[in-house]
TIVEXVO-459517 format. One line per field, with one value per residue (C-alpha): chain; x, y, z; residue in three letters; residue number from 1. Coordinates in steps of 0.1 Angstrom, whole numbers. Example, Ala and Ser with C-alpha at 12.3 -4.5 7.8 and 13.67 -1.06 7.14 Angstrom:
! TIVEXVO-459517
ch	A;A
x	123;137
y	-45;-11
z	78;71
aa	Ala;Ser
i	1;2
//
This chain:
! TIVEXVO-459517
ch	A;A;A;A;A;A;A;A;A;A;A;A;A;A;A;A;A;A;A;A;A;A;A;A;A;A;A;A;A;A;A;A;A;A;A;A;A;A;A;A;A;A;A;A;A;A;A;A;A;A;A;A;A;A;A;A;A;A;A;A;A;A;A;A;A;A;A;A;A;A;A;A;A;A;A;A;A;A;A;A;A;A;A;A;A;A;A;A;A;A;A;A;A;A;A;A;A;A;A;A;A;A;A;A;A;A;A;A;A;A;A;A;A;A;A;A;A;A;A;A;A;A;A;A;A;A;A;A;A;A;A;A;A;A;A;A;A;A;A;A;A;A;A;A;A;A;A;A;A;A;A;A;A;A;A;A;A;A;A;A;A;A;A;A;A;A;A;A;A;A;A;A;A;A;A;A;A;A;A;A;A;A;A;A;A;A;A;A;A;A;A;A;A;A;A;A;A;A;A;A;A;A;A;A;A;A;A;A;A;A;A;A;A;A;A;A;A;A;A;A;A;A;A;A;A;A;A;A;A;A;A;A;A;A;A;A;A;A;A;A;A;A;A;A;A;A;A;A;A;A;A;A;A;A;A;A;A;A;A;A;A;A;A;A;A;A;A;A;A;A;A;A;A;A;A;A;A;A;A;A;A;A;A;A;A;A;A;A;A;A;A;A;A;A;A;A;A;A;A;A;A;A;A;A;A;A;A;A;A;A;A;A;A;A;A;A;A;A;A;A;A;A;A;A;A;A;A;A;A;A;A;A;A;A;A;A;A;A;A;A;A;A;A;A;A;A;A;A;A;A;A;A;A;A;A;A;A;A;A;A;A;A;A;A;A;A;A;A;A;A;A;A;A;A;A;A;A;A;A;A;A;A;A;A;A;A;A;A;A;A;A;A;A;A;A;A;A;A;A;A;A;A;A;A;A;A;A;A;A;A;A;A;A;A;A;A;A;A;A;A;A;A;A;A;A;A;A;A;A;A;A;A;A;A;A;A;A;A;A;A;A;A;A;A;A;A;A;A;A;A;A;A;A;A;A;A;A;A;A;A;A;A;A;A;A;A;A;A;A;A;A;A;A;A;A;A;A;A;A;A;A;A;A;A;A;A;A;A;A;A;A;A;A;A;A;A;A;A;A;A;A;A;A;A;A;A;A;A;A;A;A;A;A;A;A;A;A;A;A;A;A;A;A;A;A;A;A;A;A;A;A;A;A;A;A;A;A;A;A;A;A;A;A;A;A;A;A;A;A;A;A;A;A;A;A;A;A;A;A;A;A;A;A;A;A;A;A;A;A;A;A;A;A;A;A;A;A;A;A;A;A;A;A;A;A;A;A;A;A;A;A;A;A;A;A;A;A;A;A;A;A;A;A;A;A;A;A;A;A
x	1185;1194;1173;1179;1166;1164;1151;1146;1131;1127;1149;1171;1172;1198;1168;1142;1171;1176;1141;1135;1165;1149;1112;1138;1164;1141;1159;1199;1215;1252;1259;1247;1255;1242;1251;1238;1245;1258;1278;1308;1303;1284;1290;1289;1289;1291;1291;1295;1267;1234;1216;1221;1258;1253;1229;1247;1260;1249;1257;1224;1234;1261;1238;1211;1210;1180;1193;1206;1207;1205;1217;1210;1231;1226;1260;1263;1300;1324;1323;1302;1328;1329;1351;1324;1292;1269;1267;1295;1319;1340;1376;1366;1344;1320;1295;1278;1252;1232;1226;1203;1205;1235;1252;1264;1293;1310;1340;1344;1335;1356;1385;1379;1375;1408;1426;1416;1433;1397;1408;1388;1383;1358;1353;1314;1302;1286;1312;1316;1284;1297;1328;1308;1284;1315;1332;1299;1287;1287;1286;1257;1233;1233;1202;1217;1247;1226;1209;1236;1251;1221;1227;1255;1250;1234;1217;1192;1195;1179;1200;1202;1228;1238;1264;1287;1278;1243;1234;1198;1190;1184;1183;1173;1165;1155;1158;1139;1147;1120;1119;1092;1088;1071;1057;1047;1042;1072;1092;1099;1113;1131;1129;1133;1096;1067;1074;1098;1074;1044;1056;1059;1030;1003;1009;1035;1046;1052;1080;1085;1116;1137;1125;1150;1133;1149;1140;1144;1127;1102;1090;1096;1102;1097;1116;1122;1154;1150;1147;1109;1084;1063;1030;1020;992;1004;990;971;982;964;982;994;1033;1030;1012;1039;1066;1052;1046;1013;1010;994;1023;1062;1054;1032;1053;1085;1064;1051;1089;1101;1098;1122;1145;1142;1159;1185;1196;1204;1219;1252;1254;1246;1264;1245;1257;1243;1276;1271;1297;1306;1338;1333;1341;1374;1379;1392;1389;1413;1397;1363;1380;1398;1364;1352;1322;1302;1286;1257;1251;1219;1195;1156;1147;1182;1185;1155;1174;1200;1180;1175;1212;1214;1194;1203;1244;1243;1222;1240;1275;1275;1294;1282;1264;1257;1231;1236;1215;1245;1235;1241;1272;1293;1293;1295;1327;1326;1350;1365;1395;1409;1390;1361;1338;1318;1286;1272;1239;1224;1201;1217;1254;1250;1235;1256;1256;1262;1295;1303;1301;1320;1348;1350;1351;1383;1399;1397;1413;1375;1375;1342;1317;1290;1258;1245;1220;1244;1279;1301;1286;1307;1298;1308;1342;1353;1345;1371;1343;1310;1279;1255;1215;1205;1174;1174;1166;1141;1121;1095;1105;1095;1119;1098;1123;1152;1148;1138;1169;1187;1172;1181;1217;1221;1207;1236;1262;1250;1252;1284;1301;1288;1300;1336;1336;1320;1290;1270;1273;1275;1239;1224;1232;1218;1184;1184;1196;1167;1142;1156;1149;1115;1108;1103;1069;1056;1064;1045;1014;1012;1011;984;963;965;928;924;932;908;886;911;920;882;877;914;919;903;923;947;970;982;1002;1025;1037;1065;1089;1122;1135;1100;1098;1120;1090;1069;1089;1095;1054;1049;1073;1059;1025;1034;1057;1027;994;1007;990;1010;1020;1047;1062;1073;1089;1057;1074;1080;1037;1034;1061;1043;1024;997;987;977;952;916;880;886;927;943;972;987;1009;1030;1024;1039;1052;1087;1100;1082;1047;1028;1045;1031;995;994;1001;973;950;964;954;918;912;912;892;917;912;936;948;971;997;999;1006;980;981;978;948;944;955;953;922;896;919;894;913;938;965;974;1013;1030;1049;1086;1116;1117;1148;1134;1101;1104;1111;1075;1060;1068;1052;1015;1027;1039;1007;986;1002;1001;962;956;976;958;927;931;943;979;1010;1021;1056;1066;1052;1060;1093;1107;1137;1150;1183;1197;1228;1233;1224
y	1100;1061;1034;999;968;932;900;858;843;810;818;848;871;892;897;908;929;949;953;965;990;1004;1012;1029;1046;1081;1080;1079;1077;1086;1045;1013;976;943;916;881;849;824;785;805;831;865;880;913;939;977;1006;1042;1065;1057;1022;1015;1017;986;966;967;931;926;886;876;835;848;863;835;827;830;856;891;929;962;998;1029;1055;1096;1102;1119;1106;1101;1108;1088;1062;1023;1018;1043;1025;999;974;979;950;947;940;900;905;886;913;928;959;983;1017;1046;1076;1097;1084;1111;1098;1075;1095;1081;1051;1047;1058;1033;1004;1014;1014;974;965;975;987;1007;1005;1036;1069;1062;1068;1036;1013;1017;999;968;968;975;949;918;935;930;895;865;830;829;858;885;898;905;928;943;952;964;982;1001;1010;1026;1045;1078;1095;1082;1047;1021;990;952;928;900;873;848;826;829;824;819;852;891;916;948;975;1016;1047;1077;1062;1042;1005;981;944;923;889;872;833;815;851;875;916;945;982;1017;1020;1003;1003;973;951;951;928;902;913;936;924;952;954;991;991;1015;1035;1016;979;950;927;892;874;837;814;805;836;872;884;918;925;959;969;947;917;915;902;925;910;933;924;931;962;953;981;990;1013;1008;1009;1043;1057;1035;1055;1085;1071;1068;1111;1124;1141;1142;1175;1172;1142;1161;1188;1160;1152;1188;1178;1151;1168;1198;1165;1156;1190;1192;1158;1157;1193;1204;1197;1190;1223;1238;1245;1242;1223;1227;1212;1205;1245;1240;1276;1282;1312;1335;1327;1336;1370;1378;1379;1415;1407;1381;1375;1354;1336;1318;1315;1312;1300;1296;1331;1336;1312;1340;1370;1352;1343;1381;1389;1358;1364;1404;1399;1371;1372;1409;1408;1429;1405;1410;1391;1386;1365;1344;1351;1387;1386;1370;1392;1424;1440;1430;1438;1408;1396;1374;1387;1381;1348;1336;1318;1294;1278;1252;1224;1208;1218;1221;1255;1270;1306;1299;1278;1306;1328;1304;1301;1343;1343;1317;1339;1367;1353;1347;1317;1297;1280;1257;1253;1220;1193;1166;1150;1148;1176;1204;1228;1206;1200;1235;1249;1253;1242;1228;1225;1201;1203;1166;1171;1137;1136;1166;1151;1178;1209;1235;1233;1228;1205;1217;1254;1248;1226;1256;1280;1254;1253;1288;1295;1268;1290;1321;1305;1297;1324;1343;1323;1320;1355;1360;1377;1347;1331;1295;1303;1319;1293;1269;1284;1294;1257;1244;1264;1252;1216;1225;1240;1200;1196;1232;1225;1188;1201;1227;1202;1185;1214;1218;1214;1247;1267;1248;1281;1304;1277;1281;1319;1324;1291;1312;1347;1359;1376;1374;1397;1390;1415;1411;1429;1420;1383;1378;1394;1370;1345;1365;1363;1327;1325;1343;1321;1288;1302;1314;1284;1251;1272;1298;1323;1359;1363;1392;1395;1428;1442;1456;1489;1493;1491;1533;1529;1514;1481;1497;1509;1471;1469;1470;1454;1416;1419;1391;1401;1375;1397;1377;1395;1372;1392;1409;1443;1455;1442;1472;1483;1458;1461;1493;1480;1457;1488;1506;1476;1474;1509;1501;1475;1443;1411;1403;1368;1374;1345;1354;1337;1310;1328;1365;1378;1410;1404;1432;1445;1438;1404;1381;1353;1340;1317;1307;1298;1283;1315;1314;1338;1360;1347;1311;1323;1319;1283;1277;1307;1295;1261;1267;1290;1260;1238;1266;1270;1234;1230;1260;1245;1208;1232;1242;1211;1218;1194;1202;1179;1192;1224;1240;1255;1245;1218;1209;1220;1250;1236;1259;1299
z	924;908;893;911;901;916;906;916;886;871;838;823;853;830;803;834;849;813;805;847;841;807;825;851;834;838;875;861;827;836;842;843;856;859;885;876;899;876;880;878;906;903;870;866;840;838;815;816;800;789;792;756;760;786;765;734;723;762;763;780;775;803;824;827;864;879;909;900;906;881;885;863;881;887;903;936;947;926;886;860;849;848;876;900;882;902;907;932;953;985;978;984;957;981;985;956;961;942;958;957;979;996;1026;1050;1071;1045;1051;1085;1076;1051;1072;1099;1076;1055;1090;1092;1061;1038;1000;984;940;935;946;958;990;984;984;1023;1022;1006;1028;1062;1054;1049;1080;1101;1086;1106;1092;1067;1082;1056;1073;1101;1089;1066;1097;1117;1089;1087;1123;1113;1084;1084;1053;1026;1010;993;985;978;982;969;985;968;995;999;958;965;983;978;1006;1000;1029;1026;1048;1031;995;974;975;967;963;935;944;912;906;925;909;931;926;941;927;933;917;902;866;860;886;862;831;860;887;899;933;954;986;997;1021;1047;1066;1081;1073;1054;1030;1024;992;982;958;991;991;1009;1039;1057;1091;1110;1128;1155;1135;1141;1110;1097;1082;1055;1028;987;970;937;912;886;866;830;817;807;840;860;842;860;892;883;875;841;835;847;858;885;895;895;912;940;944;955;995;989;969;999;1020;994;988;1027;1031;1044;1042;1078;1108;1143;1154;1127;1105;1068;1053;1012;1010;971;973;979;991;1025;1049;1034;997;1009;1026;990;971;964;943;934;897;890;856;848;821;823;858;870;861;885;909;904;911;945;952;948;982;999;993;1001;1036;1046;1038;1029;996;963;942;906;884;848;819;801;770;776;800;770;749;772;783;820;853;865;884;905;937;917;924;891;901;874;875;854;859;827;827;792;787;759;769;805;796;773;803;823;802;796;836;837;808;830;860;879;902;886;906;893;907;884;890;865;878;850;831;814;839;866;850;839;869;901;925;917;943;934;937;941;924;902;867;856;822;822;800;828;857;893;914;898;905;945;948;935;961;986;976;975;1010;1020;1004;1009;1047;1043;1029;1054;1083;1067;1069;1104;1096;1108;1145;1151;1169;1145;1116;1141;1139;1101;1089;1117;1095;1062;1076;1084;1042;1031;1059;1044;1010;1014;1030;1001;975;997;995;960;954;974;936;918;921;905;875;867;868;847;825;794;799;775;798;830;853;881;910;936;960;972;977;963;928;910;923;900;871;877;881;848;833;842;830;793;791;796;790;762;784;781;810;827;858;874;905;920;927;890;885;878;853;828;833;850;817;814;841;832;842;848;840;866;885;913;943;961;993;1022;1052;1050;1049;1017;1028;1033;999;982;995;985;947;954;958;928;908;922;920;883;880;881;898;924;936;966;982;1020;1048;1061;1095;1078;1102;1080;1043;1014;1012;982;973;947;954;984;982;1019;1023;1058;1068;1070;1074;1046;1029;1029;1016;978;981;997;979;942;947;946;917;899;904;892;860;855;864;842;815;818;817;784;772;764;763;795;795;760;753;722;705;737;748;785;775;751;741;711;711
aa	Met;Cys;Gly;Ile;Val;Gly;Cys;Ile;Val;Lys;Glu;Gln;Ala;Gly;Arg;Val;Leu;Ala;Ser;Gly;Leu;Glu;Arg;Leu;Glu;Tyr;Arg;Gly;Tyr;Asp;Ser;Ala;Gly;Ile;Ala;Val;Val;Thr;Asp;Asp;Gly;Ile;Arg;Val;Arg;Arg;Arg;Val;Gly;Lys;Leu;Ala;Glu;Leu;Leu;Asp;Asp;Phe;Asp;Tyr;Asp;Ala;Phe;Asp;Gly;Lys;Val;Gly;Ile;Gly;His;Thr;Arg;Trp;Ala;Thr;His;Gly;Lys;Pro;Ser;Glu;Gly;Asn;Ala;His;Pro;Ile;Gln;Asp;Asp;Thr;Gly;Asp;Val;Val;Leu;Val;His;Asn;Gly;Ile;Ile;Glu;Asn;Tyr;Lys;Glu;Ile;Arg;Glu;Glu;Leu;Glu;Gly;Lys;Gly;His;Val;Phe;Ala;Thr;Glu;Thr;Asp;Thr;Glu;Val;Ile;Ala;His;Leu;Ile;Ser;Glu;Ile;Met;Gln;Gly;Asp;Asp;Leu;Glu;Gly;Ala;Val;Arg;Glu;Thr;Met;Arg;Arg;Leu;Lys;Gly;Ala;Tyr;Ala;Ile;Val;Val;Leu;His;Arg;Arg;Leu;Pro;Asp;Arg;Leu;Val;Gly;Ala;Arg;Arg;Asp;Ser;Pro;Leu;Val;Ala;Gly;Ile;Gly;Glu;Gly;Glu;Tyr;Phe;Leu;Ala;Ser;Asp;Ile;Pro;Pro;Leu;Leu;Glu;His;Thr;Arg;Asp;Val;Leu;Leu;Leu;Glu;Asp;Gly;Glu;Ile;Val;Ser;Leu;Thr;Pro;Glu;Gly;Val;Arg;Val;Thr;Asp;Leu;Glu;Gly;Asn;Thr;Ile;Glu;Arg;Gln;Pro;Lys;Glu;Ile;Glu;Trp;Asn;Leu;Leu;Gln;Ala;Glu;Lys;Gly;Gly;Tyr;Pro;His;Phe;Met;Leu;Lys;Glu;Ile;His;Glu;Gln;Gly;Val;Val;Val;Asn;Asp;Ser;Leu;Leu;Gly;Arg;Ile;Ala;Glu;Asp;Gly;Thr;Val;Arg;Leu;Pro;Glu;Leu;Asp;Met;Asp;Ala;Asp;Ala;Val;Ala;Ala;Ile;Asp;Lys;Ile;Val;Ile;Ile;Gly;Cys;Gly;Thr;Ser;Trp;His;Ser;Ala;Leu;Ile;Gly;Lys;Phe;Leu;Ile;Glu;Glu;Leu;Ala;Glu;Ile;Pro;Val;Glu;Val;Asp;Ile;Gly;Ser;Glu;Phe;Arg;Tyr;Arg;Arg;Ser;Ile;Leu;Gly;Pro;Ser;Thr;Leu;Val;Leu;Ala;Ile;Thr;Gln;Ser;Gly;Glu;Thr;Ala;Asp;Thr;Leu;Ala;Ser;Met;Arg;Lys;Ala;Arg;Ala;His;Gly;Ala;Arg;Thr;Ile;Ser;Ile;Cys;Asn;Val;Ile;Gly;Ser;Thr;Ala;Ser;Arg;Glu;Ala;Asp;Gly;Val;Val;Tyr;Thr;Gln;Ala;Gly;Pro;Glu;Ile;Gly;Val;Ala;Ser;Thr;Lys;Ala;Phe;Val;Ser;Gln;Leu;Ile;Val;Leu;Asn;Leu;Leu;Ala;Leu;His;Leu;Gly;Ser;Met;Arg;Gly;Lys;Ile;Thr;Arg;Glu;Ala;Ser;Lys;Glu;Tyr;Thr;Asp;Glu;Leu;Arg;Ala;Val;Arg;Gly;Arg;Val;Glu;Thr;Leu;Ile;Glu;Arg;Ala;Asp;Glu;Leu;Asp;Pro;Ile;Val;Asp;Ser;Tyr;Lys;His;Val;Asp;Asp;Phe;Leu;Tyr;Leu;Gly;Arg;Gly;Ile;Asn;Tyr;Pro;Ile;Ala;Leu;Glu;Gly;Ala;Leu;Lys;Leu;Lys;Glu;Ile;Ser;Tyr;Ile;His;Ala;Glu;Gly;Tyr;Pro;Ala;Gly;Glu;Leu;Lys;His;Gly;Pro;Ile;Ala;Leu;Ile;Glu;Glu;Lys;Met;Pro;Val;Leu;Ala;Val;Ala;Thr;Pro;Gly;Glu;Thr;Tyr;Ala;Lys;Ile;Ser;Ser;Asn;Ile;Asp;Gln;Val;Lys;Ala;Arg;Gly;Gly;Glu;Val;Ile;Ala;Val;Val;Ala;Asp;Asp;Glu;Ala;Asn;Pro;Pro;Met;Gly;Val;Asp;His;Leu;Ile;Arg;Val;Pro;Arg;Cys;Arg;Glu;Thr;Ile;Ser;Pro;Ile;Val;Asn;Val;Val;Pro;Leu;Gln;Ile;Leu;Ser;Tyr;Arg;Ile;Ala;Val;Ala;Arg;Gly;Cys;Asp;Val;Asp;Gln;Pro;Arg;Asn;Leu;Ala;Lys;Ser;Val;Thr;Val;Glu
i	1;2;3;4;5;6;7;8;9;10;11;12;13;14;15;16;17;18;19;20;21;22;23;24;25;26;27;28;29;30;31;32;33;34;35;36;37;38;39;40;41;42;43;44;45;46;47;48;49;50;51;52;53;54;55;56;57;58;59;60;61;62;63;64;65;66;67;68;69;70;71;72;73;74;75;76;77;78;79;80;81;82;83;84;85;86;87;88;89;90;91;92;93;94;95;96;97;98;99;100;101;102;103;104;105;106;107;108;109;110;111;112;113;114;115;116;117;118;119;120;121;122;123;124;125;126;127;128;129;130;131;132;133;134;135;136;137;138;139;140;141;142;143;144;145;146;147;148;149;150;151;152;153;154;155;156;157;158;159;160;161;162;163;164;165;166;167;168;169;170;171;172;173;174;175;176;177;178;179;180;181;182;183;184;185;186;187;188;189;190;191;192;193;194;195;196;197;198;199;200;201;202;203;204;205;206;207;208;209;210;211;212;213;214;215;216;217;218;219;220;221;222;223;224;225;226;227;228;229;230;231;232;233;234;235;236;237;238;239;240;241;242;243;244;245;246;247;248;249;250;251;252;253;254;255;256;257;258;259;260;261;262;263;264;265;266;267;268;269;270;271;272;273;274;275;276;277;278;279;280;281;282;283;284;285;286;287;288;289;290;291;292;293;294;295;296;297;298;299;300;301;302;303;304;305;306;307;308;309;310;311;312;313;314;315;316;317;318;319;320;321;322;323;324;325;326;327;328;329;330;331;332;333;334;335;336;337;338;339;340;341;342;343;344;345;346;347;348;349;350;351;352;353;354;355;356;357;358;359;360;361;362;363;364;365;366;367;368;369;370;371;372;373;374;375;376;377;378;379;380;381;382;383;384;385;386;387;388;389;390;391;392;393;394;395;396;397;398;399;400;401;402;403;404;405;406;407;408;409;410;411;412;413;414;415;416;417;418;419;420;421;422;423;424;425;426;427;428;429;430;431;432;433;434;435;436;437;438;439;440;441;442;443;444;445;446;447;448;449;450;451;452;453;454;455;456;457;458;459;460;461;462;463;464;465;466;467;468;469;470;471;472;473;474;475;476;477;478;479;480;481;482;483;484;485;486;487;488;489;490;491;492;493;494;495;496;497;498;499;500;501;502;503;504;505;506;507;508;509;510;511;512;513;514;515;516;517;518;519;520;521;522;523;524;525;526;527;528;529;530;531;532;533;534;535;536;537;538;539;540;541;542;543;544;545;546;547;548;549;550;551;552;553;554;555;556;557;558;559;560;561;562;563;564;565;566;567;568;569;570;571;572;573;574;575;576;577;578;579;580;581;582;583;584;585;586;587;588;589;590;591;592;593;594;595;596;597;598;599;600;601;602;603;604;605;606;607;608;609
//
């Protein structure tokens, strides 16, 4: 996720772009840049780091033109650096653009263009767009070149393009990444989101996939891929600026829950071939290296530890490799049996979790290969690991992790499939069937978000309780742990998660009349067992909330509340099952008047012991 902004204004484009980027910095903060058309051509300034690094000592007078573009980056291809920062130019300097998204076929396009003499200067996938537009463009038809470029690109993107010979024009385009246009009084704007526009106008055109928008001082024109003009009336936005930064949502956590369908899509982009083969070249492991693995150790803290537990189920099921799971703060201080045949997976959203980093360093000191599953390009975990798989969740602002967790589960599914295929445990046909189901997860997640109001009776019934018990079995017992963690983090209700088979080994002593127990009871190998555990709770007067398949004709007897979720393969079900638990925790916390985005005593990333 990156933030892009463009403008055609009456004066001081540099100031307008800087202010717009400040409103978009939540979308990316590893580098930033601005390009403005001046009397001397297109002037570009880029800096690595947060936006403040760009704007410190910024010479606004040198960027006082009327047309420009800006970018705040969340890197996906190429490490954070000034060279990889946007705006990106082609090798002639004629085409200058900003981009949000991922180009899946950039390697093929780059090789083709290099064969034609184009010289590339960055590690980014974005640069192929600039070169391709330059290669295609005939005369001054920038819009036509962008349209033809869109036909060549595979992936998700929003772009805004300047051309040196057309100093009064901006052209934007989108596919599966957001782009909106603002219409002011003789001034026009483009941005990834609405916040940058509200200082200047509340009249907004919401652009659709496959559309191209051209801005000139005379106005805004929207066309489709065939060049047909699209007539659309602007929408008046009534948000204030604070609301807009959160996309109109009252909390970042809710916004991030709602982004999870897109995150599922982004985490899969470019990683599944048409025949269903999983491609993870960033692992840098050939078949011999995979065959040499005799044990995998997965390390994580907090929510990432819950991901690790699910990863154990996935890898042992699909790749048939023994897996151990450890909490980072425990692993780093105990004697571990590690060696060159051990693969250590470190899961960390930020890439800066102190205990996870210490565990990685310990593993490497013992000769083990390390791979990080991480959300932040250029983080310490990504730099120090032997390989890294990025989760592509974009910045997560809310302290309670939601979309980062879902993206970790997507990556773990892909990794397990990849290892299984390389070890000959998964056929190509089976991989195709499995990856087709992974692609369908986005729709299932978005369906659950649309049905969030179905949880209101549960919220009303239990928002004032002091204790909550969560139960699950098999691959879904970590979802019980995650559900309980979310509830205790943001609502301050004492909640515990357990493998349901442990009920009679202690937790059953907590069951009394009206005690709420949430059981994850979706279809799977242990469905009959979890149904029996529910009977045990009901026999002692507890109240049961059960997560069941939406087509389950015979749910467990005596359940007080049902949460129905789309049926899917058992190994994929945790991705779907966690969504209503996130929403339930959020709504209970709001009903209790809690600070959802900044719960007491917690920080987003634990960078010290």
